[in-house]
C-alpha positions as CSV (number, residue, x, y, z in Angstrom):
1,M,3.9,-0.8,16.5
2,N,2.0,-3.8,16.6
3,R,-1.7,-3.8,15.4
4,R,-2.2,-6.2,18.3
5,L,-1.8,-3.1,21.3
6,I,-2.9,-0.4,19.0
7,P,-6.3,0.0,17.2
8,P,-6.2,0.6,13.2
9,Y,-8.1,4.2,14.1
10,V,-5.2,4.9,16.0
11,W,-2.9,5.0,13.2
12,T,-5.3,7.7,11.2
13,G,-5.5,10.0,14.3
14,G,-9.5,8.5,14.4
15,R,-10.2,9.0,11.0
16,T,-12.0,6.4,9.0
17,R,-12.3,8.6,5.3
18,P,-9.3,9.6,3.3
19,S,-9.0,13.1,1.9
20,R,-9.0,11.9,-1.1
21,N,-11.1,9.2,-2.7
22,V,-9.3,7.7,-5.8
23,L,-7.1,4.8,-4.5
24,D,-8.5,1.2,-4.4
25,R,-6.6,-1.6,-3.2
26,L,-4.8,-2.1,-6.8
27,T,-3.3,1.4,-6.0
28,V,0.4,1.4,-7.1
29,L,1.9,3.1,-4.3
30,R,5.9,4.5,-4.4
31,T,7.4,7.3,-2.7
32,P,10.0,9.5,-4.0
33,V,12.2,10.4,-0.8
34,Q,14.9,8.4,0.5
35,E,15.0,10.1,3.6
36,V,12.0,9.8,6.1
37,P,11.1,13.3,6.9
38,A,11.0,14.0,11.0
39,D,7.3,15.4,11.1
40,V,5.7,12.3,9.7
41,S,3.7,10.2,12.1
42,P,4.9,6.5,13.1
43,A,2.2,5.2,10.9
44,G,3.7,7.3,8.1
45,Q,6.9,6.3,8.6
46,R,6.5,2.7,8.3
47,V,4.1,2.7,5.0
48,L,7.9,5.1,3.7
49,E,9.6,2.1,4.6
50,I,8.0,-0.4,3.0
51,L,7.4,1.5,0.0
52,R,11.4,2.1,0.3
53,E,12.4,-1.0,-1.9
54,G,10.2,-0.1,-4.5
55,A,6.4,0.4,-5.3
56,L,3.8,-1.8,-4.1
57,P,-0.2,-1.9,-4.5
58,L,-2.0,-0.4,-1.7
59,A,-3.5,-4.0,-0.5
60,E,0.3,-5.7,-0.4
61,V,1.1,-2.3,1.9
62,A,-1.7,-3.0,4.2
63,A,-0.8,-7.0,4.2
64,H,2.7,-5.8,5.5
65,L,1.3,-3.9,7.9
66,S,-1.6,-6.0,9.4
67,L,-4.0,-3.2,9.1
68,P,-7.3,-3.2,7.1
69,V,-7.0,-1.2,3.5
70,S,-9.6,0.8,4.6
71,F,-7.2,2.4,7.1
72,V,-4.0,2.2,5.1
73,K,-5.8,4.1,2.4
74,V,-6.4,7.4,5.2
75,L,-2.2,6.7,5.5
76,A,-1.6,6.7,1.6
77,S,-3.8,9.8,1.1
78,D,-2.3,11.6,4.2
79,L,1.0,11.1,2.5
80,F,0.3,11.7,-0.9
81,D,-1.6,15.5,0.2
82,Q,1.8,16.1,1.9
83,G,4.2,15.2,-1.1
84,L,5.4,11.3,-0.2
85,L,3.7,9.5,-2.0
86,I,3.3,8.7,-5.8
87,V,0.2,7.5,-6.6
88,R,-0.8,5.3,-10.1
89,A,-4.0,3.6,-11.2
90,P,-3.0,0.0,-12.0
91,T,-2.1,-1.3,-15.4
92,P,-5.4,-2.6,-17.3
93,V,-5.3,-5.7,-19.2
94,P,-6.4,-4.9,-23.3
95,A,-10.0,-6.2,-23.8
96,G,-9.3,-9.8,-25.5
97,E,-6.0,-10.1,-24.6
98,Q,-4.8,-13.1,-21.9
99,P,-2.3,-12.9,-19.2
100,D,0.6,-14.9,-19.6
101,K,0.4,-18.4,-19.0
102,Q,3.2,-19.5,-18.0
103,L,3.9,-16.8,-15.7
104,L,0.8,-17.7,-14.1
105,E,1.7,-21.1,-13.5
106,R,5.3,-20.0,-12.3
107,V,3.0,-18.1,-9.1
108,I,0.9,-20.4,-8.5
109,R,3.7,-23.3,-8.2
110,G,5.6,-20.4,-6.0
111,L,2.6,-20.2,-3.7
112,R,2.1,-23.8,-3.6
113,A,5.6,-23.7,-2.2
114,L,5.0,-21.3,0.5
115,Q,2.1,-23.6,2.1
């Protein structure tokens, strides 16, 4: 599906609120299924295809789909209700613990290389 041709609210059947309000941008999504059931919406199929390679934060799934996070929340909550998604809150960094400085520097270099 092409975002320019189909408005986001069509992907969600006109709904703008998820069935559950526990998802946020950093919620990690993954799918336990290898085969996408035939009764899943085309938008749901796209989400599951993206997650077939591994778990991703909700915001990254939205970026892959070129859709607003709010609409992907609706799609993800529907898939979760159908048992097709496993959701996990992001792992918090313990208080006083700093992220690995070398890792952050490698990420910055990688991002700069993309420019």
